[in-house]
Structures are given as C-alpha cells and as structure tokens.
C-alpha positions as CSV (number, residue, x, y, z in Angstrom):
1,M,29.6,-44.4,6.0
2,F,33.4,-42.9,4.8
3,L,31.4,-42.2,1.7
4,K,28.7,-40.2,3.3
5,L,31.7,-38.0,5.6
6,S,33.6,-37.7,2.2
7,L,30.4,-35.9,1.0
8,L,30.0,-33.1,4.0
9,P,32.6,-30.7,3.0
10,V,31.3,-30.6,-0.8
11,F,28.0,-30.4,0.2
12,L,29.0,-27.1,3.3
13,I,31.1,-25.6,0.5
14,T,27.9,-26.1,-2.1
15,L,26.1,-24.6,0.7
16,A,28.5,-21.7,1.4
17,E,28.6,-20.5,-2.0
18,S,24.7,-20.5,-2.1
19,Q,24.8,-17.6,0.7
20,T,27.3,-15.6,-1.2
21,L,26.2,-13.1,-3.1
22,R,27.6,-12.8,-6.5
23,S,29.6,-10.0,-7.4
24,V,29.0,-8.8,-11.0
25,S,30.8,-6.0,-13.1
26,D,29.3,-2.8,-14.5
27,D,29.2,-3.9,-18.0
28,D,26.9,-7.5,-16.7
29,L,25.0,-5.6,-14.4
30,L,23.7,-3.1,-17.4
31,Q,22.4,-6.2,-19.3
32,L,21.0,-7.9,-15.7
33,I,19.2,-4.6,-15.4
34,K,17.7,-4.8,-18.9
35,D,16.9,-8.5,-18.9
36,R,15.1,-9.1,-15.3
37,E,12.0,-8.1,-14.4
38,K,12.9,-7.6,-10.5
39,L,17.0,-7.2,-8.9
40,I,18.4,-6.1,-6.1
41,V,21.5,-4.7,-6.5
42,L,24.0,-3.8,-3.5
43,F,26.6,-1.3,-4.2
44,T,29.4,-1.9,-2.0
45,R,33.0,-1.1,-1.7
46,P,36.2,-2.5,0.4
47,N,37.0,-2.0,3.8
48,C,33.2,-0.7,4.5
49,D,32.1,-1.4,8.1
50,T,28.2,-0.4,6.7
51,C,28.6,-2.3,3.4
52,N,29.8,-5.7,5.3
53,K,26.3,-5.8,7.6
54,F,24.2,-5.4,4.3
55,E,25.7,-7.9,2.9
56,K,25.1,-10.4,5.6
57,L,21.8,-9.3,5.8
58,L,21.4,-10.3,1.6
59,E,23.3,-13.4,2.2
60,G,20.5,-14.0,4.2
61,L,17.5,-12.9,2.1
62,H,18.9,-13.5,-1.2
63,S,16.9,-17.2,-1.2
64,D,13.9,-15.4,0.4
65,F,13.6,-12.5,-2.5
66,N,13.8,-15.6,-4.8
67,K,11.2,-17.4,-4.1
68,H,8.6,-14.8,-2.9
69,M,9.3,-11.6,-5.5
70,S,11.4,-13.9,-8.3
71,A,13.7,-11.0,-7.8
72,E,17.6,-12.0,-8.2
73,T,20.1,-10.4,-5.6
74,V,24.0,-9.5,-6.7
75,K,26.5,-6.9,-5.3
76,A,28.9,-4.7,-7.6
77,V,32.0,-3.5,-5.9
78,N,33.6,0.0,-6.5
79,S,31.3,-0.1,-9.8
80,H,31.3,3.3,-11.2
81,L,27.3,3.3,-11.6
82,A,26.8,3.4,-7.8
83,R,26.5,7.5,-8.3
84,L,24.1,6.9,-10.7
85,Y,21.4,5.6,-8.4
86,N,22.7,7.3,-4.7
87,P,24.5,10.4,-4.6
88,T,26.0,9.7,-1.6
89,K,27.5,6.8,-3.0
90,E,28.0,3.2,-1.2
91,P,27.1,1.6,0.4
92,A,23.1,1.7,-1.5
93,L,21.0,-0.8,-2.3
94,V,18.8,-0.5,-5.3
95,F,15.6,-2.5,-6.1
96,F,14.7,-2.5,-9.7
97,R,11.6,-2.9,-11.0
98,H,11.4,-3.6,-14.9
99,G,14.7,-1.2,-15.2
100,I,13.0,1.3,-12.2
101,P,15.2,1.7,-9.7
102,L,14.1,2.1,-5.6
103,L,16.9,3.5,-3.5
104,Y,16.6,2.1,-0.2
105,S,17.4,4.4,2.7
106,G,17.1,2.6,5.6
107,E,19.2,0.8,8.4
108,P,20.8,-2.3,7.9
109,D,17.5,-4.0,9.2
110,E,16.5,-7.5,7.8
111,N,13.3,-7.2,8.4
112,E,12.9,-3.4,7.3
113,I,14.5,-4.5,4.1
114,Y,12.5,-7.0,3.4
115,G,9.0,-5.1,4.2
116,F,10.3,-2.1,2.8
117,F,11.1,-4.3,-1.0
118,D,7.9,-6.1,-1.1
119,K,5.9,-3.5,-0.5
120,N,6.9,-1.6,-3.4
121,Q,7.3,-4.5,-6.2
122,T,6.0,-1.8,-8.2
123,P,6.9,1.7,-8.8
124,A,5.6,4.5,-6.6
125,V,6.1,7.1,-8.8
126,K,3.5,8.3,-10.9
127,E,4.3,10.1,-14.5
128,L,2.5,13.7,-15.1
129,T,2.3,15.2,-18.3
130,D,0.5,18.9,-19.2
131,K,-2.6,17.0,-20.5
132,I,-3.4,14.8,-17.4
133,F,-2.0,17.5,-14.6
134,E,-4.7,19.7,-13.7
135,H,-7.2,16.9,-14.0
136,I,-4.9,14.5,-12.2
137,T,-3.5,16.6,-8.9
138,Q,-6.3,19.2,-9.1
139,A,-4.1,21.4,-7.9
140,A,-5.4,25.3,-8.6
141,T,-9.6,23.5,-8.0
142,G,-9.4,21.8,-4.0
143,A,-6.7,19.6,-4.2
144,T,-9.1,16.6,-4.1
145,T,-7.1,14.0,-4.8
146,G,-4.4,15.2,-1.7
147,D,-1.2,16.3,-1.6
148,W,1.5,16.3,-4.3
149,F,5.4,16.7,-4.0
150,I,6.3,17.0,-7.7
151,M,9.8,16.8,-8.8
152,F,10.6,18.7,-12.1
153,Y,13.1,17.0,-14.7
154,G,15.0,17.0,-17.9
155,A,16.7,14.5,-20.1
156,S,19.7,16.3,-20.2
157,C,20.2,17.0,-16.7
158,V,22.8,14.6,-15.0
159,E,21.3,15.8,-11.3
160,C,17.7,14.3,-12.5
161,Q,18.9,11.3,-13.4
162,R,21.3,10.7,-10.4
163,L,18.3,11.4,-8.6
164,H,15.6,9.4,-10.2
165,A,16.0,6.5,-7.7
166,V,16.0,8.9,-4.5
167,W,12.9,10.1,-5.7
168,E,11.2,6.1,-6.6
169,G,12.4,6.3,-2.8
170,V,10.3,9.2,-1.6
171,G,7.1,7.6,-3.5
172,A,7.7,4.3,-1.5
173,T,8.4,6.2,1.9
174,L,5.4,8.1,1.6
175,R,2.8,5.9,-0.3
176,G,-0.4,5.9,0.9
177,R,-0.2,9.4,2.6
178,I,1.1,11.8,0.0
179,N,1.1,11.5,-3.8
180,V,4.7,11.5,-5.2
181,A,5.3,12.5,-9.2
182,R,7.4,14.1,-12.0
183,V,7.3,16.0,-14.6
184,D,9.2,16.3,-17.9
185,A,9.9,19.9,-18.1
186,N,11.4,20.0,-21.3
187,L,8.9,17.8,-23.1
188,A,5.7,16.6,-22.1
189,G,5.7,18.8,-19.3
190,A,6.9,22.1,-20.9
191,N,3.8,24.5,-20.2
192,T,2.9,23.0,-16.8
193,A,6.7,23.5,-15.8
194,K,6.0,27.5,-17.6
195,R,3.0,27.8,-15.4
196,F,5.2,26.9,-12.2
197,H,7.9,29.4,-13.4
198,V,10.3,26.3,-13.6
199,S,13.7,27.5,-14.7
200,K,16.6,25.5,-12.9
201,L,16.5,22.1,-12.9
202,P,15.9,19.5,-10.7
203,A,13.0,21.5,-9.4
204,F,10.8,20.4,-6.7
205,L,7.3,21.5,-5.7
206,F,5.2,20.7,-3.1
207,F,1.0,20.6,-3.4
208,R,-1.5,21.1,-0.8
209,L,-4.8,23.0,0.0
210,G,-4.8,25.3,-3.5
211,K,-1.1,26.7,-2.2
212,V,2.3,25.3,-3.9
213,Y,5.6,25.4,-1.6
214,K,9.3,25.2,-3.3
215,Y,11.8,22.7,-1.7
216,D,14.6,24.7,-1.0
217,L,16.9,22.5,1.5
218,P,20.4,22.2,0.8
219,K,20.0,18.4,0.8
220,N,18.7,16.2,-2.2
221,D,18.0,12.7,0.0
222,V,14.8,10.9,0.7
223,K,14.8,11.8,4.5
224,S,14.7,15.6,3.8
225,F,12.7,15.2,0.9
226,V,10.0,13.1,3.1
227,A,10.3,15.4,6.0
228,F,9.5,18.3,4.0
229,A,6.0,17.0,2.8
230,Q,5.1,15.8,5.9
231,D,5.9,18.7,8.0
232,W,8.8,20.9,7.2
233,Y,7.0,23.1,4.0
234,K,4.9,25.1,7.2
235,N,8.5,26.5,7.4
236,S,8.1,27.7,3.4
237,K,6.5,30.5,2.1
238,G,3.3,28.7,0.6
239,E,2.2,30.6,-2.6
240,P,-1.3,30.2,-4.2
241,V,-1.4,28.0,-7.2
242,P,-1.6,29.5,-10.3
243,L,-4.7,29.0,-12.5
244,L,-4.2,27.3,-15.9
245,A,-3.4,29.6,-19.0
246,S,-6.4,30.6,-20.8
247,P,-6.1,30.9,-24.5
248,F,-6.7,34.4,-24.4
249,D,-3.9,34.9,-21.9
250,E,-1.8,32.7,-24.4
251,I,-2.1,35.1,-27.3
252,V,-1.4,38.1,-24.5
253,E,1.7,36.9,-23.7
254,W,3.0,35.6,-27.2
255,C,2.4,39.5,-28.0
256,V,4.5,40.7,-25.5
257,V,6.9,38.6,-26.2
258,M,6.7,39.8,-29.6
259,I,6.9,43.2,-28.6
260,K,9.9,42.6,-26.4
261,F,11.7,40.7,-29.1
262,S,11.1,44.1,-31.5
263,M,12.6,46.2,-29.1
264,A,15.3,43.7,-28.9
265,Y,16.3,43.4,-32.1
266,G,15.5,46.5,-33.7
267,L,13.6,47.5,-36.7
268,D,16.4,45.8,-39.0
269,I,15.0,42.6,-38.3
270,L,11.3,43.5,-39.0
271,A,12.3,45.0,-42.1
272,K,14.3,42.0,-43.2
273,Y,11.7,39.6,-41.9
274,P,8.7,41.5,-43.0
275,W,6.3,38.0,-41.7
276,I,7.3,38.7,-38.3
277,W,5.0,42.0,-38.0
278,Q,2.6,40.7,-40.2
279,I,2.1,37.9,-38.0
280,G,2.3,40.4,-35.0
281,V,-0.6,42.3,-36.7
282,V,-2.5,39.4,-37.1
283,G,-2.2,38.4,-33.2
284,F,-3.1,41.7,-32.0
285,G,-6.1,41.9,-33.9
286,L,-7.2,38.4,-32.7
287,V,-6.5,39.9,-29.4
288,A,-8.9,42.7,-29.7
289,I,-11.9,40.6,-31.3
290,T,-11.7,38.5,-28.6
291,A,-12.1,41.0,-26.3
292,L,-14.8,42.9,-28.1
293,I,-16.7,39.6,-28.4
294,A,-16.2,39.1,-24.4
295,L,-16.9,42.6,-23.7
296,V,-20.1,42.4,-25.7
297,K,-21.5,39.1,-24.2
298,A,-20.9,40.8,-20.8
299,R,-22.9,43.8,-21.6
300,A,-25.8,41.5,-23.6
301,R,-26.3,39.5,-20.0
302,P,-28.0,42.1,-17.6
303,T,-30.2,43.1,-20.6
304,R,-31.9,39.9,-20.9
305,E,-32.6,39.8,-17.7
306,T,-34.1,43.5,-17.6
307,K,-36.3,42.2,-20.4
308,K,-37.4,39.3,-18.8
309,D,-38.2,41.0,-15.7
310,K,-40.8,43.7,-17.5
311,K,-42.6,40.7,-19.1
312,S,-42.9,39.2,-15.9
313,K,-44.7,42.1,-14.6
C-alpha cells in the first residue's frame, strides 16, 4: 500500500508533463517544420490572457491531434518567427502541413479549433500559372468553375511572405464555396499579372461572372478577405475580365514598346546598336503581313458564299 502511494506523486507529475505543451526555440521550430508532415504551433508571449486561453485549450487537445491527425503540438514563446506567419503577432495558432502554414483566425474554442484543423489537413490554396490560369478559372469565358479570389505575390516581397499563412486561412474558411488561389507575378504567372495590370505586390483580385474586383480594403486579415469575397466586393467597381492577348496583340505591343524606346533614348542608341531598328523593321513587317492575311480571309468568305448561292440557283 505504501509503495502504491509513493508512486502516486510520480504518476501525477508525469501526467502533468504530458499535458503541458513543449516549448521550442526558433532553431528547433524551423527544424520541426522541415521534418514533420504535420505540426501545430502556438506563438505566444508572457502576460497575455488570450495566449493563456489558447495554451490551456491546446494542452487538452494535443493528444487528440497526435492520435487522430498525427500532428505534434508545440509552443514558441517570444518567437521572432511570429510575424512571418501572422502580421499581428501573438497569439498566433498555425498548422503546418508539409511546411505550408495555415493560420487559425477564430476564437479560443476547443471544438472550433479541432474542427478547423481536422477539415484542413491538406492545403486549400491552389497555385496557378500562365499556362493553366484561364483553363482552370474560366475567368473570361463564363466562369463555369465558380468564383475565384486570387493573390498575386512575389518571392522578393516580404509582405507577401507574411501573408502566406493568412491566405491559407482565407482558402480554408471559404473552402467549398469560393476558389482561392495565388499566382507568382514575377515568374510562372508574369503574363497573367501583366494581363490584369498588377504592378504592386501583394495584389488581390476577385473574379465573379466575367468581372474582376480589386481588393483595396486597408486590412489584410482573414476576416476582411472573407467578408470581401462573400459580399463586400459589391461595393467595389467591377471591370470586365480582359481577354487573353493573341500573338498579333503581343507583336503590336512589342512594336509600341520599341517605338517608345526609340523616342526616349533617341537615334544615338539606334545608331550605336543597329540590330535594334532591324528587329523593329522585321516586327512591323510581321504585323503588316498578319493584318493583310486577316483582311484577305475576311473578304474571301462572303465571295465563296455568293458562289455557292449562284450554283444552287
């Protein structure tokens, strides 16, 4: 009996330790994000009542996360990485899936937290490129794939990186109702960004029924983005979705650029680099030939139809 009673404090200490979130340093956290398929992190700070509420809830949830989702749960106190995943800093609850962060933006509620993470064990945001943008979104041809909310970002854009977890939060919240995606405006999506006149990053465009609405609200948080996609876009001026540029349009645009270049830098540049004006001449020639072919085809069609009518008579 005495032996059993003596083991009781040890059992209670072990139980208490198992219910306490493990605190990790920034270096350890980066390694965990790299190594773990699923990782839940609470970014917290001392003397923060809301942080404490989240921590107590996670102490009760972390065994369920581990058992049912194979996700480890840790906390990072006063972490320098907090702003990388949440611009408003602590408290921030982030779910990493193969390194892709998802920010939880709800209240400290046990059922809500578990349900949100359980539903979004895979990323919600799609990555679009120039090659697949129009095919996937159908933005200019009837929007048969539904509404799309798209973030244009760049690898060198610090603010874009800070909004990665936020944008995943938007995608998770709107999942099943509105498609959420992102486009690299500097690399694989450069032509798409050019098509929609995206000049400053990050940029957010909402596509609905052949029109595009620009998100210009001052707040870049999950709730503001979701509210815009669900209803607030109606207060923004929608523009018709521009059609894809044809090869002819691209040649014309290139020629215009060459003309502006020559006007800006003068004939001295053209004299120094004669290949520039030679390419320009070839470009204009291609434009003229293309236009002539299109004109001939347009005039030939009614003539053929007329001949057929005469034969039928």
